[in-house]
C-alpha positions as CSV (number, residue, x, y, z in Angstrom):
1,M,23.5,-15.6,-34.3
2,Q,19.9,-15.8,-35.3
3,A,20.6,-19.4,-36.5
4,W,22.2,-20.3,-33.3
5,L,19.0,-19.4,-31.6
6,E,17.2,-21.9,-33.5
7,E,19.5,-24.8,-32.4
8,S,17.7,-26.9,-29.8
9,Q,20.9,-27.7,-27.8
10,V,22.1,-24.1,-27.5
11,R,21.7,-22.6,-24.2
12,L,24.1,-19.6,-24.2
13,I,25.3,-17.2,-27.0
14,G,28.1,-14.8,-26.3
15,V,29.6,-11.7,-27.9
16,I,33.4,-11.0,-27.3
17,A,35.1,-7.6,-28.1
18,A,37.1,-4.8,-26.5
19,G,35.4,-1.8,-25.1
20,G,33.3,0.3,-27.6
21,F,32.9,-2.4,-30.4
22,G,29.1,-2.4,-30.0
23,K,28.6,-5.7,-28.2
24,S,25.5,-4.5,-26.4
25,A,24.1,-2.7,-29.5
26,L,24.5,-6.0,-31.4
27,I,22.6,-8.0,-28.7
28,A,19.9,-5.3,-28.6
29,K,19.3,-5.5,-32.4
30,L,19.2,-9.3,-32.3
31,I,16.5,-9.2,-29.6
32,V,14.5,-6.7,-31.9
33,K,14.9,-9.2,-34.8
34,I,13.8,-12.3,-32.9
35,S,10.5,-13.5,-34.0
36,D,9.1,-16.7,-32.9
37,P,5.4,-16.9,-33.8
38,V,5.0,-20.4,-32.6
39,E,6.5,-19.9,-29.2
40,E,7.2,-16.4,-27.8
41,F,9.6,-15.7,-24.8
42,A,7.6,-15.2,-21.7
43,E,9.9,-12.5,-20.6
44,K,13.0,-10.7,-21.6
45,V,15.2,-9.6,-18.9
46,W,18.4,-7.3,-19.4
47,T,21.1,-7.2,-16.7
48,T,23.9,-4.8,-17.1
49,F,26.7,-5.5,-14.7
50,S,27.9,-1.9,-14.0
51,Q,29.4,-3.4,-10.8
52,A,30.3,-7.0,-9.6
53,Y,27.0,-7.8,-8.0
54,P,27.4,-11.0,-5.8
55,F,25.5,-13.9,-7.2
56,A,23.2,-14.0,-4.2
57,V,22.1,-10.5,-5.0
58,W,21.6,-11.0,-8.7
59,G,19.9,-14.4,-8.2
60,R,17.3,-13.1,-5.8
61,W,16.7,-9.9,-7.9
62,L,16.1,-12.2,-11.0
63,L,13.7,-14.5,-9.2
64,D,11.7,-11.3,-8.2
65,K,11.6,-10.3,-11.8
66,F,10.3,-13.8,-12.5
67,G,7.6,-13.4,-9.8
68,Q,9.0,-16.4,-8.0
69,V,10.0,-16.6,-4.3
70,A,13.8,-16.9,-3.6
71,P,14.8,-19.7,-1.2
72,E,15.8,-18.8,2.3
73,K,19.4,-20.0,2.0
74,D,21.9,-18.5,-0.7
75,D,23.2,-22.0,-1.3
76,D,19.8,-23.1,-2.9
77,L,19.7,-20.0,-5.3
78,I,21.5,-21.9,-8.1
79,I,19.0,-24.6,-8.3
80,A,16.1,-22.2,-7.9
81,L,17.3,-20.0,-10.7
82,C,17.8,-23.0,-13.1
83,N,14.5,-24.3,-12.2
84,A,12.8,-20.9,-12.8
85,L,14.4,-20.8,-16.2
86,Q,13.3,-24.1,-17.1
87,S,9.5,-23.4,-16.0
88,K,9.0,-21.1,-19.1
89,R,10.9,-19.8,-22.1
90,Y,12.8,-16.7,-21.0
91,L,15.5,-14.6,-22.7
92,L,18.1,-13.4,-20.3
93,V,20.9,-10.9,-21.3
94,L,24.1,-10.7,-19.1
95,D,25.8,-7.5,-20.3
96,N,29.3,-6.5,-19.4
97,L,30.0,-9.9,-17.9
98,E,33.9,-9.1,-17.8
99,T,32.9,-7.1,-14.6
100,L,32.5,-10.5,-12.9
101,L,35.9,-11.7,-13.7
102,Q,39.2,-11.2,-12.0
103,A,42.3,-10.1,-14.2
104,N,43.4,-13.8,-14.4
105,G,40.1,-14.7,-15.9
106,Q,38.8,-16.4,-12.7
107,W,35.3,-15.6,-11.3
108,K,35.1,-13.0,-8.4
109,D,32.1,-15.1,-7.1
110,E,32.4,-18.7,-8.1
111,A,28.7,-19.2,-7.7
112,Y,28.3,-17.4,-11.3
113,H,30.6,-20.3,-12.7
114,Q,28.6,-23.0,-10.9
115,F,25.2,-21.5,-12.3
116,L,26.5,-21.5,-15.9
117,L,27.8,-24.9,-15.6
118,R,24.4,-26.3,-14.2
119,W,22.5,-24.2,-16.8
120,L,24.6,-25.5,-19.7
121,S,23.8,-29.1,-18.7
122,S,20.1,-28.6,-18.2
123,E,17.2,-29.3,-20.5
124,S,15.3,-25.9,-21.2
125,R,14.0,-23.6,-24.0
126,S,15.3,-20.5,-22.4
127,I,18.3,-18.6,-23.8
128,I,21.0,-16.6,-22.2
129,L,22.7,-14.0,-24.1
130,V,26.2,-12.7,-22.9
131,T,28.5,-9.6,-23.7
132,S,32.0,-9.5,-22.5
133,R,35.3,-8.1,-23.2
134,E,36.8,-11.6,-22.5
135,Q,35.4,-15.2,-22.8
136,P,34.9,-17.0,-19.4
137,A,36.5,-20.3,-19.0
138,L,34.1,-23.0,-19.4
139,P,34.8,-26.9,-19.6
140,D,35.3,-28.4,-23.1
141,N,32.0,-30.6,-22.6
142,T,30.0,-27.4,-22.8
143,I,31.0,-26.5,-26.3
144,N,27.9,-28.0,-27.8
145,Q,25.6,-25.9,-25.6
146,S,27.3,-22.5,-26.1
147,R,28.2,-20.4,-29.1
148,W,30.8,-17.4,-29.2
149,Q,30.9,-14.6,-31.6
150,R,34.0,-12.4,-31.6
151,L,33.8,-8.8,-33.2
152,D,36.8,-7.5,-34.8
153,G,35.4,-4.1,-35.9
154,L,32.9,-3.2,-38.5
155,S,33.3,-4.0,-42.2
156,I,34.0,-1.2,-44.6
157,D,30.4,-1.4,-45.9
158,A,28.9,-1.4,-42.4
159,G,31.1,1.4,-41.2
160,V,30.1,3.6,-44.2
161,R,26.3,2.9,-43.2
162,L,27.2,3.9,-39.6
163,L,28.7,7.1,-40.8
164,Q,25.8,7.9,-43.1
165,E,23.4,7.4,-40.2
166,L,25.5,9.8,-38.2
167,E,25.1,12.3,-41.0
168,I,28.7,12.3,-42.1
169,Q,28.8,13.3,-45.8
170,G,31.3,12.4,-48.5
171,D,31.5,9.9,-51.4
172,D,31.8,6.1,-50.8
173,S,35.7,6.2,-51.3
174,Q,36.2,8.9,-48.7
175,L,33.9,7.4,-46.2
176,S,35.5,4.0,-46.7
177,Q,39.0,5.6,-46.1
178,F,37.7,7.1,-43.0
179,V,36.3,3.6,-41.7
180,N,39.7,2.1,-42.5
181,Q,41.6,4.8,-40.5
182,A,39.4,4.2,-37.6
183,G,39.9,0.3,-37.9
184,G,36.1,-0.2,-38.0
185,H,36.0,0.7,-34.3
186,P,32.3,1.7,-33.7
187,L,32.8,4.0,-30.6
188,L,35.9,5.6,-32.3
189,L,33.7,6.2,-35.4
190,K,30.9,7.8,-33.3
191,L,33.2,9.9,-31.3
192,A,35.0,11.1,-34.5
193,A,31.6,11.9,-36.1
194,G,30.6,13.9,-33.0
195,L,33.7,15.8,-33.1
196,L,33.2,16.6,-36.9
197,H,29.7,17.9,-36.2
198,A,31.1,20.1,-33.4
199,A,33.6,21.5,-35.7
200,D,31.2,21.9,-38.6
201,E,33.3,19.6,-40.8
202,A,30.6,16.9,-41.2
203,D,31.3,16.9,-45.0
204,I,34.5,14.9,-45.4
205,S,34.9,16.2,-49.2
206,E,35.5,19.6,-47.8
207,W,38.0,18.7,-45.1
208,K,40.8,21.2,-44.6
209,H,42.7,18.8,-42.3
210,N,42.6,15.1,-41.6
211,I,41.3,14.5,-38.2
212,F,43.2,11.3,-37.7
213,Q,46.5,13.0,-38.7
214,V,45.7,16.1,-36.6
215,L,45.0,14.1,-33.4
216,G,47.8,11.7,-34.1
217,L,45.6,8.8,-34.1
218,H,47.0,5.3,-34.9
219,R,44.9,2.4,-36.5
220,D,46.4,-0.2,-34.0
221,D,45.7,1.6,-30.7
222,P,41.9,2.1,-30.4
223,E,41.8,2.9,-26.8
224,A,44.4,5.5,-27.0
225,N,42.6,7.1,-29.9
226,I,39.3,7.2,-27.9
227,A,41.2,9.1,-25.1
228,K,42.6,11.6,-27.6
229,I,39.2,12.1,-29.5
230,L,37.4,12.4,-26.1
231,D,39.9,15.1,-25.0
232,A,39.3,16.9,-28.4
233,S,35.6,16.6,-28.0
234,I,35.5,17.8,-24.4
235,N,37.5,20.7,-25.3
236,R,34.9,21.8,-27.9
237,L,32.2,21.8,-25.2
238,T,31.4,25.1,-23.3
239,P,32.8,25.3,-19.9
240,N,29.3,24.8,-18.3
241,L,28.8,21.5,-20.4
242,Q,32.3,20.4,-19.6
243,N,31.7,20.8,-15.9
244,L,28.3,19.1,-16.3
245,L,29.8,16.0,-18.1
246,F,32.5,15.4,-15.5
247,N,29.9,15.8,-12.7
248,L,27.6,13.5,-14.3
249,S,30.1,10.8,-14.5
250,V,29.6,10.2,-10.7
251,Y,26.2,8.7,-11.3
252,R,26.1,4.9,-11.3
253,L,22.5,4.6,-12.2
254,A,20.8,6.1,-15.4
255,F,19.6,9.7,-14.8
256,D,17.2,12.1,-16.1
257,R,17.1,15.9,-16.8
258,E,16.3,16.6,-13.1
259,A,19.1,14.6,-12.0
260,A,21.4,16.4,-14.4
261,T,20.2,19.9,-13.3
262,V,21.4,19.0,-9.7
263,M,24.9,19.1,-11.0
264,L,24.9,22.6,-12.1
265,S,24.5,25.4,-9.6
266,E,21.7,27.8,-10.2
267,Q,21.3,26.8,-13.8
268,E,18.8,24.4,-15.4
269,V,20.0,21.6,-17.7
270,T,17.8,21.3,-20.7
271,E,17.0,18.0,-22.5
272,A,18.5,19.7,-25.7
273,E,21.8,19.9,-24.0
274,L,21.8,16.2,-23.0
275,H,20.7,15.3,-26.5
276,Q,23.6,17.3,-27.8
277,L,26.1,15.3,-25.6
278,T,24.4,12.2,-27.0
279,K,24.8,13.3,-30.6
280,R,28.4,13.8,-29.8
281,S,28.5,9.9,-28.6
282,L,29.4,11.2,-25.1
283,L,26.2,9.9,-23.5
284,Q,23.7,7.2,-24.3
285,E,20.1,7.8,-24.3
286,K,16.8,5.9,-23.9
287,K,13.2,6.8,-23.4
288,Q,11.6,5.0,-20.5
289,Q,8.0,5.5,-19.6
290,G,7.9,8.7,-21.5
291,I,10.9,10.1,-19.8
292,W,14.6,10.4,-21.4
293,K,17.0,8.5,-19.4
294,F,20.9,9.1,-20.0
295,Q,24.0,7.1,-19.0
296,F,27.6,6.6,-20.1
297,Q,29.2,4.0,-22.1
298,P,31.5,2.2,-19.5
299,L,34.8,3.2,-21.4
300,I,33.8,6.8,-21.5
301,Q,32.5,7.1,-17.9
302,G,35.9,5.3,-16.6
303,Y,37.9,7.9,-18.6
304,L,35.9,10.8,-17.3
305,Q,36.2,9.7,-13.7
306,Q,40.0,9.2,-14.1
307,K,40.4,12.5,-15.9
308,G,38.1,14.5,-13.5
309,E,39.7,16.3,-10.6
310,N,38.2,16.6,-7.1
311,Q,34.6,15.2,-7.6
312,T,33.5,15.7,-3.9
313,Q,31.0,18.4,-4.8
314,A,29.6,16.2,-7.4
315,H,29.1,13.3,-5.2
316,Q,27.5,15.8,-2.5
317,K,25.0,17.0,-5.2
318,A,24.2,13.4,-5.9
319,I,23.6,12.7,-2.2
320,A,21.2,15.7,-2.0
321,Y,19.4,14.4,-5.2
322,Y,18.8,10.9,-3.8
323,E,18.0,12.1,-0.4
324,Q,15.0,13.9,-1.9
325,R,14.0,10.8,-4.0
326,R,14.4,8.0,-1.4
327,K,11.4,6.2,-0.1
328,P,10.4,7.9,3.2
329,Q,9.2,4.7,4.8
330,L,10.4,1.2,4.1
331,L,8.1,-1.8,4.6
332,P,8.9,-5.5,5.2
333,S,7.2,-6.4,1.8
334,D,9.4,-3.9,-0.3
335,K,11.9,-5.3,-2.8
336,L,15.4,-4.4,-3.6
337,E,14.3,-1.5,-5.9
338,A,12.9,0.2,-2.8
339,V,16.3,0.8,-1.4
340,A,18.2,1.8,-4.6
341,E,18.4,5.5,-3.5
342,Y,19.6,4.4,0.1
343,L,22.4,2.5,-1.5
344,E,23.5,5.2,-3.9
345,I,23.5,7.8,-0.9
346,F,25.7,5.2,0.9
347,H,28.1,4.9,-2.2
348,H,28.5,8.7,-2.6
349,N,29.2,9.2,1.1
350,C,31.8,6.5,0.8
351,E,33.3,8.1,-2.3
352,T,33.7,11.3,-0.1
353,G,35.1,9.6,2.8
354,Q,31.9,10.3,5.0
355,Y,31.8,6.8,6.4
356,L,29.6,7.7,9.5
357,Q,27.0,9.3,7.2
358,A,27.2,6.3,4.9
359,L,26.5,3.9,8.0
360,N,23.7,6.1,9.2
361,I,21.7,6.1,6.0
362,I,21.6,2.3,5.7
363,E,20.7,2.0,9.5
364,H,18.3,4.9,9.5
365,Q,14.9,3.7,11.1
366,T,12.4,5.1,8.6
367,N,9.5,4.4,11.1
368,P,10.3,5.1,14.8
369,D,7.8,2.4,15.8
370,D,9.3,-0.4,13.8
371,R,13.0,-1.3,14.4
372,Y,12.9,-3.4,11.2
373,S,12.3,-0.3,9.0
374,S,16.0,0.5,8.0
375,C,17.5,-0.2,4.8
376,D,19.9,-2.8,6.4
377,K,17.0,-4.5,8.1
378,L,15.0,-4.8,5.0
379,L,18.0,-6.3,3.1
380,Q,18.2,-8.8,5.9
381,L,14.5,-9.7,5.9
382,R,14.6,-10.1,2.2
383,G,17.7,-12.3,2.1
384,Y,20.0,-9.9,0.5
385,N,22.9,-10.6,3.0
386,A,25.4,-10.6,0.2
387,V,24.5,-7.0,-0.3
388,R,25.0,-6.3,3.2
389,L,28.4,-8.0,3.2
390,T,29.6,-5.6,0.5
391,L,28.3,-2.7,2.3
392,Y,30.0,-3.4,5.6
393,E,33.3,-4.6,4.0
394,R,33.6,-1.3,2.2
395,L,33.0,0.6,5.4
396,L,35.5,-1.4,7.6
397,Q,38.3,-1.6,4.9
398,K,38.4,2.2,4.4
399,W,37.0,3.8,7.7
400,K,39.6,5.2,10.1
401,P,37.4,6.8,13.1
402,E,38.5,10.2,14.3
403,N,36.4,10.7,17.4
404,Q,34.6,8.8,20.1
405,Q,31.3,8.8,18.3
406,E,32.9,7.4,15.1
407,V,34.7,4.8,17.2
408,L,31.5,3.5,18.7
409,S,29.7,3.4,15.4
410,F,32.7,1.7,13.8
411,V,32.6,-1.0,16.4
412,N,28.9,-1.4,16.0
413,A,29.5,-1.9,12.3
414,C,32.1,-4.7,13.2
415,K,29.4,-6.4,15.2
416,V,26.9,-6.3,12.5
417,Y,29.5,-7.5,9.9
418,G,29.9,-10.5,12.2
419,D,26.1,-11.0,12.1
420,V,26.2,-10.9,8.3
421,L,28.9,-13.5,8.2
422,Q,26.9,-15.7,10.4
423,F,23.9,-15.3,8.1
424,L,26.1,-16.5,5.3
425,D,27.3,-19.5,7.2
426,R,30.9,-18.1,7.5
427,R,30.9,-18.8,11.2
428,E,34.7,-19.1,11.9
429,E,35.1,-15.7,10.3
430,A,32.1,-14.3,12.2
431,L,33.6,-15.6,15.4
432,Q,37.0,-13.7,14.9
433,N,35.0,-10.6,14.1
434,Y,32.9,-10.8,17.2
435,Q,36.0,-11.3,19.3
436,Q,37.6,-8.1,17.9
437,A,34.4,-6.2,18.4
438,L,34.3,-7.6,21.9
439,E,37.8,-6.1,22.6
440,F,36.8,-2.8,21.3
441,Y,33.7,-2.7,23.4
442,R,35.6,-3.6,26.6
443,E,38.2,-0.9,25.8
444,I,35.7,1.9,25.5
445,G,33.5,0.4,28.3
446,V,30.2,0.0,26.4
447,R,28.3,-2.7,28.4
448,L,25.4,-3.1,25.8
449,G,27.8,-3.6,23.0
450,E,29.7,-6.1,25.0
451,A,26.4,-8.0,26.0
452,N,25.2,-8.0,22.4
453,T,28.6,-9.5,21.2
454,L,28.8,-12.1,23.8
455,K,25.3,-13.2,22.9
456,A,26.4,-13.2,19.2
457,I,29.5,-15.4,20.0
458,G,27.2,-17.7,21.9
459,D,25.1,-18.0,18.8
460,V,28.1,-18.9,16.6
461,L,29.4,-21.4,19.0
462,Q,25.8,-23.0,19.2
463,F,25.9,-23.4,15.5
464,L,29.4,-24.9,15.7
465,A,28.1,-27.5,18.4
466,R,30.4,-26.0,21.0
467,R,27.4,-25.7,23.5
468,E,29.2,-25.6,26.8
469,E,31.3,-22.6,25.5
470,A,28.0,-21.1,24.0
471,L,26.5,-21.4,27.4
472,Q,29.3,-19.6,29.3
473,N,29.0,-16.7,26.8
474,Y,25.2,-16.5,27.1
475,Q,25.5,-16.4,31.1
476,Q,28.0,-13.6,30.8
477,A,25.7,-11.6,28.4
478,L,22.6,-12.2,30.7
479,G,24.6,-10.8,33.6
480,F,25.4,-7.5,31.6
481,Y,21.7,-7.2,30.4
482,R,20.4,-7.4,33.9
483,E,22.9,-4.9,35.1
484,I,21.8,-2.3,32.5
485,G,18.2,-3.3,32.7
486,D,17.8,-4.4,29.1
487,R,14.6,-6.5,29.3
488,L,14.6,-7.5,25.6
489,G,18.3,-8.5,25.6
490,E,17.6,-10.5,28.8
491,A,14.6,-12.2,27.2
492,N,16.6,-13.1,24.1
493,T,19.4,-14.4,26.0
494,L,17.2,-16.6,28.2
495,T,15.7,-18.1,25.0
496,A,19.1,-18.8,23.6
497,I,20.2,-20.5,27.0
498,G,17.0,-22.7,26.7
499,D,17.8,-23.7,23.1
500,V,21.3,-24.9,24.4
501,L,19.8,-26.7,27.2
502,Q,17.5,-28.4,25.0
503,F,20.5,-29.8,22.9
504,L,22.1,-31.0,26.2
505,H,18.8,-32.8,27.0
506,R,18.4,-30.7,30.1
507,R,14.8,-30.0,29.3
508,E,13.4,-29.1,32.7
509,E,16.0,-26.4,32.9
510,A,15.3,-25.4,29.2
511,L,11.6,-25.0,30.1
512,Q,12.4,-22.7,33.2
513,N,14.4,-20.4,31.0
514,Y,11.8,-20.2,28.3
515,Q,9.2,-19.5,30.9
516,Q,11.2,-16.5,32.2
517,A,11.8,-15.2,28.7
518,L,8.0,-15.4,28.1
519,V,7.3,-13.1,31.1
520,F,9.8,-10.4,29.8
521,Y,8.4,-10.6,26.1
522,R,4.9,-10.1,27.4
523,E,6.1,-7.1,29.7
524,I,7.6,-5.4,26.7
525,G,4.9,-6.3,24.2
526,D,7.1,-8.2,21.9
527,R,4.6,-10.4,19.9
528,L,7.1,-12.2,17.9
529,G,9.3,-12.9,20.8
530,E,6.3,-14.3,22.7
531,A,5.2,-16.5,19.8
532,N,8.7,-17.9,19.2
533,T,9.0,-18.7,22.9
534,L,5.6,-20.3,23.2
535,T,6.7,-22.6,20.2
536,A,10.0,-23.5,22.0
537,I,8.0,-24.3,25.2
538,G,5.7,-26.5,23.1
539,D,8.7,-28.3,21.7
540,V,10.0,-29.0,25.1
541,L,6.7,-30.3,26.4
542,Q,6.4,-32.5,23.4
543,F,9.8,-34.2,24.2
544,L,8.5,-34.4,27.8
545,H,5.4,-36.3,26.5
546,R,3.3,-33.6,28.0
547,R,1.4,-33.2,24.6
548,E,-1.9,-31.6,25.5
549,E,0.1,-28.8,27.2
550,A,2.4,-28.7,24.1
551,L,-0.8,-28.3,22.0
552,Q,-2.0,-25.4,24.1
553,N,1.3,-23.5,23.7
554,Y,1.4,-24.1,19.9
555,Q,-2.2,-22.9,19.6
556,Q,-1.3,-19.7,21.5
557,A,1.9,-19.2,19.3
558,L,-0.3,-19.7,16.1
559,G,-2.7,-16.9,17.1
560,F,0.4,-14.5,17.5
561,Y,2.0,-15.5,14.2
562,R,-1.3,-14.8,12.4
563,E,-1.7,-11.5,14.3
564,I,1.7,-10.3,13.1
565,G,1.5,-11.8,9.6
566,D,4.5,-14.2,10.0
567,R,3.6,-16.8,7.4
568,L,6.8,-19.0,8.1
569,G,6.0,-19.0,11.8
570,E,2.4,-20.0,11.2
571,A,3.6,-22.8,8.7
572,N,6.1,-24.1,11.2
573,T,3.6,-24.0,14.2
574,L,0.9,-25.7,12.1
575,T,3.5,-28.5,11.3
576,A,4.2,-28.7,15.1
577,I,0.6,-29.0,15.9
578,G,0.2,-31.9,13.3
579,D,3.1,-33.7,14.8
580,V,1.4,-33.6,18.3
581,L,-1.8,-34.7,16.9
582,Q,-0.1,-37.7,15.2
583,F,1.1,-38.7,18.6
584,L,-2.3,-38.3,20.1
585,D,-3.7,-40.6,17.2
586,R,-5.9,-37.8,15.8
587,R,-4.8,-38.4,12.3
588,E,-7.4,-36.6,10.5
589,E,-6.8,-33.4,12.4
590,A,-3.0,-33.8,11.8
591,L,-3.6,-34.1,8.1
592,Q,-5.7,-30.8,8.1
593,N,-3.0,-29.0,9.9
594,Y,-0.3,-30.3,7.5
595,Q,-2.4,-29.3,4.5
596,Q,-2.7,-25.7,5.9
597,A,1.2,-25.5,6.5
598,L,1.9,-27.0,3.0
599,V,-0.1,-24.0,1.4
600,F,1.9,-21.4,3.4
601,Y,5.2,-23.3,2.6
602,R,4.4,-23.2,-1.1
603,E,3.4,-19.5,-1.0
604,I,6.6,-18.3,0.6
605,G,8.9,-20.8,-1.2
606,A,10.2,-22.7,1.8
607,R,10.9,-26.0,0.0
608,L,12.4,-27.7,3.0
609,G,9.1,-27.1,4.9
610,E,7.1,-28.4,1.8
611,A,9.2,-31.6,1.7
612,N,8.7,-32.2,5.4
613,I,5.1,-32.0,5.0
614,L,4.9,-34.3,1.9
615,Q,6.9,-36.8,3.9
616,E,4.4,-36.8,6.7
617,F,1.6,-37.2,4.1
618,G,3.5,-40.2,2.8
619,K,3.8,-41.7,6.2
620,L,0.1,-41.2,7.1
621,Q,-1.5,-42.7,3.9
622,D,-3.3,-46.0,4.3
623,E,-2.7,-46.9,0.6
624,P,0.9,-47.7,-0.1
625,A,0.7,-46.3,-3.7
626,Q,-0.3,-42.9,-2.5
627,G,2.3,-43.1,0.3
628,L,5.0,-43.9,-2.1
629,Q,3.9,-40.9,-4.3
630,Y,4.1,-38.4,-1.6
631,L,7.5,-39.7,-0.3
632,Q,8.8,-39.6,-3.9
633,Q,7.7,-36.0,-4.3
634,A,9.4,-35.3,-0.9
635,Q,12.6,-37.0,-2.1
636,N,12.7,-34.8,-5.3
637,L,12.6,-31.6,-3.3
638,Y,15.2,-32.8,-0.8
639,I,17.4,-33.5,-3.9
640,Q,16.8,-30.1,-5.5
641,I,17.7,-28.2,-2.2
642,G,20.7,-30.5,-1.6
643,D,19.6,-31.7,1.8
644,I,21.7,-35.1,2.1
645,Y,20.6,-35.9,5.6
646,S,16.8,-35.5,4.7
647,Q,17.3,-37.6,1.5
648,S,18.8,-40.4,3.4
649,R,16.2,-40.4,6.2
650,N,13.3,-40.1,3.7
651,L,14.7,-43.3,1.8
652,L,14.1,-45.2,5.0
653,F,10.4,-44.4,4.8
654,L,10.3,-45.3,1.1
655,A,12.0,-48.6,2.0
656,D,9.2,-49.2,4.7
657,V,6.5,-48.9,2.1
658,H,8.3,-51.1,-0.5
659,V,8.4,-53.8,2.4
660,V,4.7,-53.5,2.9
661,V,4.0,-54.0,-0.6
662,G,6.4,-56.9,-0.9
663,N,9.0,-55.2,-3.1
664,K,12.0,-56.5,-1.4
665,D,14.4,-55.4,-4.1
666,A,13.1,-51.8,-4.1
667,A,13.3,-51.6,-0.3
668,L,16.9,-52.9,-0.3
669,D,17.8,-50.5,-3.1
670,S,16.4,-47.6,-1.1
671,L,18.4,-48.8,2.1
672,H,21.5,-49.1,0.2
673,Q,21.2,-45.5,-1.1
674,A,20.3,-44.3,2.3
675,A,23.5,-45.9,3.7
676,E,25.6,-44.2,0.9
677,L,24.2,-40.8,1.5
678,A,24.7,-41.2,5.3
679,A,28.2,-42.2,4.7
680,S,28.8,-39.1,2.5
681,I,28.1,-36.8,5.6
682,N,29.6,-39.3,8.2
683,Y,26.3,-39.7,10.0
684,E,26.9,-43.0,11.9
685,P,23.4,-43.5,13.5
686,L,21.7,-43.6,10.1
687,I,24.5,-45.9,8.7
688,E,23.9,-48.3,11.5
689,Y,20.2,-48.2,11.3
690,T,20.2,-48.9,7.5
691,Q,22.7,-52.0,8.0
692,T,20.3,-53.3,10.6
693,K,17.2,-53.0,8.4
694,I,19.0,-54.5,5.4
695,A,20.1,-57.6,7.6
696,K,16.6,-57.9,8.9
697,I,15.0,-57.9,5.5
698,N,17.4,-60.6,4.2
699,S,16.9,-62.8,7.2
700,V,13.2,-62.5,7.0
701,S,13.5,-63.4,3.4
702,L,15.6,-66.5,4.1
703,S,13.3,-67.5,7.2
704,S,10.3,-67.1,4.9
705,N,11.8,-69.5,2.2
706,K,12.5,-72.1,4.7
707,Q,9.2,-71.9,6.1
708,K,7.5,-72.2,2.7
709,L,9.6,-75.3,2.0
710,K,8.5,-76.9,5.3
711,M,4.9,-76.1,4.6
712,W,5.2,-77.6,1.1
713,F,6.5,-80.9,2.5
714,Q,3.6,-81.2,4.9
715,R,1.1,-81.5,2.2
716,G,-0.4,-85.1,1.8
717,W,0.1,-85.5,-1.9
718,V,3.8,-84.3,-1.7
719,K,4.5,-87.0,0.9
720,L,3.0,-89.7,-1.3
721,A,4.9,-88.6,-4.4
722,F,8.2,-88.3,-2.4
723,F,7.8,-92.1,-1.0
724,F,6.7,-93.2,-4.6
725,F,9.8,-91.8,-6.2
726,F,12.0,-93.0,-3.2
727,G,10.6,-96.7,-3.6
728,L,11.1,-96.5,-7.4
729,M,14.8,-95.4,-7.1
730,I,15.5,-98.5,-4.7
731,F,13.5,-100.8,-7.1
732,L,15.8,-99.7,-10.1
733,C,18.9,-100.0,-8.0
734,L,18.1,-103.6,-7.1
735,W,17.2,-104.5,-10.6
736,L,20.5,-103.3,-12.0
737,L,22.4,-105.2,-9.3
738,L,20.6,-108.5,-10.2
739,H,21.1,-108.2,-13.9
740,H,24.9,-107.5,-13.5
């Protein structure tokens, strides 16, 4: 495996074996032995898939680890992650990959498969190490980029060395026989060694009974053997330690002595007791920042959870422990790690059937003055909608509301689940979910819920370009908000109506709705709503050619975005100001605003915004060479984020510059590419425009050639030469006729 690391074409190395064969331990030893004095890894990141995290969750977490900003859309994560791995030399470990696979070998989340395919076809110095019980299916053309090592158990010599490290005594032949009886299975050897220590029979030469015969172990059935040896090991523990072991198995995360103590009533757990469980191979231990952390080998944890009886009390104790340790106030700048305890409280509540409490913990507003200070809102702000999806799906699949309070909370959860589907671009599913929630709200007579859901349905219909239907839903929602006196709901709905009217080219009506919304936002002191509405008003005024007024609104919005620290809003508004200044022929000021926007887009990782600014730079350059450079940079970004429409449109600008410098072939090539891309998304206006441009360039070229020929014939010496050769031809013809 060390040799594979040195092969330049290898991108992925995997270790395949059944549970307990030491896959993770082998990879850990490999990492320790890696020594590259010429080129060290910039970072080594280990991911243990204790559960099937959605790719969107894992990808964002990994980009955070690399110190890079995750893209706004989940669809862009694969490209962003591959680009990050190509930027430096990383070592990435994917432990327990089988957790991501279904029973038939297919991926639970296809995005992981797409990521590996793209990664294996890339040029990079980073390496991915994988452990799995089964090898994921990959195309034959990736064979040269990946290497797989299957473990079939330890050799006799390696097994003997392991027993000696575990302080099992005996001569080589006795130890060899012991390894052979265990089939070289590392976990089975460790558990057997732990059992022997517990029975004070660590010296095989003094055995009174053969442990394999006593327990009825069979060499060809390691998992059944592990179950039997686990039972024997557990039975040798004190009742307190037995109780502790089963209770600890409810923890999903690594735990310390303090977390272990919570599981025993009125009795403190010592580190010595936890080390004792480790010595018997019932726990794994690792020191992190000076503190011993413990966790279970997955095979053992699964067995304990299956074997344990009612673990409700253990889950409740885990809830109490995480309640004490959760972050008291969540901030918009927090990362996923900040809500780890909230997610564990949610999990343990679900395990005990306390679904209302599970919902409450993720929706708990940690700052009464900030409606975005809950776990759920933080996940939304940070782009972890895939995490939210798993949370709400778990609630809605299992929860059977038992009273009116639970019914209302359940319906609210249905509505939020629709919001999550909307964020994930699963709009038809979102629509169905909203319709179901709407029926529930009408049944129980909750006007606010009905209004919120009607507005949400309108939002989906707007995205689906069903704008007249969207308008109807918004109008109904507006009536309910006015009836119950919800100023914020009324303002948001007026803004949404304005957006639809914009698309329907009813801009004067849109302007009226935006202006009404602006009054409400100012009344309730919603700075973000005010800023967004001022921007929308500026957009309408820009369309109506009232550019000085548009500029004033954008400037006001910019001030609010700066006040509340909304970098994306600030960048978008600077871009809009630049667009207006272009129309007003104030090019230098436009460039200054675009430059400021570009800095913000790059800081927050908004690559579409960055590409759009680079495109504007390209269009504004006096020097064609500089224009081409900026436009090509924009094109590269559009390709990276997969924006077909923008790629096609940008190629038109590239073609214009090629025409200016007289490179007709390059211009035609850009236009043909633009037409192909437009055809792939069935965008007829762009197809027609490119065809017109191609015809124009070809006609100009033909006309130019005719003009050049005409001018050439008008030159005096050309005329003289023509008549001379014409006369010579007539003389030769007459001479030939006379001589024949």
